[in-house]
N, C-alpha and C positions, 0 to 999 in steps of 0.2 A: 914799757916804750917801745912803738913802732909795731906793738899787736893788730893783726888785720881780724878785727872781730865781724864774724859772721852772724847773721839772725839770730841762731839760738843764745849766742854767747850775748848778745842784746836782750831778748829774751828773760836769759837767766839774771843779768843784773838789774831788769827792770822788778822783777820779781823779787828779788834779793832785797831792793830798796824800798817794796811797798809792805813786805808782808807784816811786818810789825805793826802800821796803820791796817789793813785789810787781812788777816791770816785765812780769810777765805778767798784770795786771789792765787790762780792757779798758773802755771805756765802757759797752760792751754789758753786760757782768760788773757791773758797778757798778749800771745801769738794772736789770737781772734782779735785784739787790739789794734796791734801793730798793723796787721794786714787790712784790717778795716783804714787805718789813717793812710798807707800808703794809696790803696784803694782810693781814696777820697781825691788823695793827690794828682794821679793821675785822670782820674775821670775830670778834676777840674781843668788841667791842662790841656786832654783832649777838646773842652768845649771852650778855650782860651781864656778860663778864669784864672786870677792869680790867689795864693794862698801865702795869708800873712800872720805869720806869727810871734808877735811883737816882743822885742828883744832875742829872739833868736833867727829866724832867716824868711825870707821872701822869695816864693819859688814861682815862676810866671815864665809863661811861653815869650819866646821876642822872634820877634820878625826878622830875618835877614833875606838882605837882597839879592837878586842875582849877582854873581861877580865871574868876571874870565879871570884866570890865573895864567901865566907865564911859565910852563914846565921846562922841561928838559928839549934841548936841542930846538928851541923857538915852539915847541907844538902847545898848543892853548888847549887850557882844560876850563870847562864851562861847570860850576857851582849853581846848580839851577836855585830860585826862592825858596825859602823854606822857615819851618821855625825852628827854634830851638829850645830847652828849657835852660832858663837861666835861676839860678842859685845865688841870694846874696846874702851874706852872713850879717847877723843881727850884733849887738853889742854883748850879750852872753857867750856867744861863740867866738868874737873877736877878743874878750878878756880870756875866753881860756888859752886861745892862741898866746896872748900876751904872758900868762900867767908859765905855760911852756917856754916860750923864749928865754926869759929870766931864769926860769930851772937849768935848760940846756946849754944854754950860752951864757947867761949872768949878764950883768949890766943893766944897762937902760938904753935900751934900743928903740927911742922914739924920733 
């Protein structure tokens, strides 16, 4: 619980999950696929495209207009117009969070 899993850990978990179906699958191959997956997402965002993985997530660039904020002692800060990455969780990830809520907090928190 509350473990921070970095890329090598993700690669190991993926390899462990698919080694029964494909015994030739190596951690290096999984690392290559994972790297390629994130390269595809990065390139898509840089080109203004969205990635939609039904049931899991939507990753897309989102335009943010310029805003002026008031900071300390009346000093104004300008945040220029820019794009940000928006990640929207799909039903599979929302269900996983719901299961964690029920396991850790208990009850039905809908």
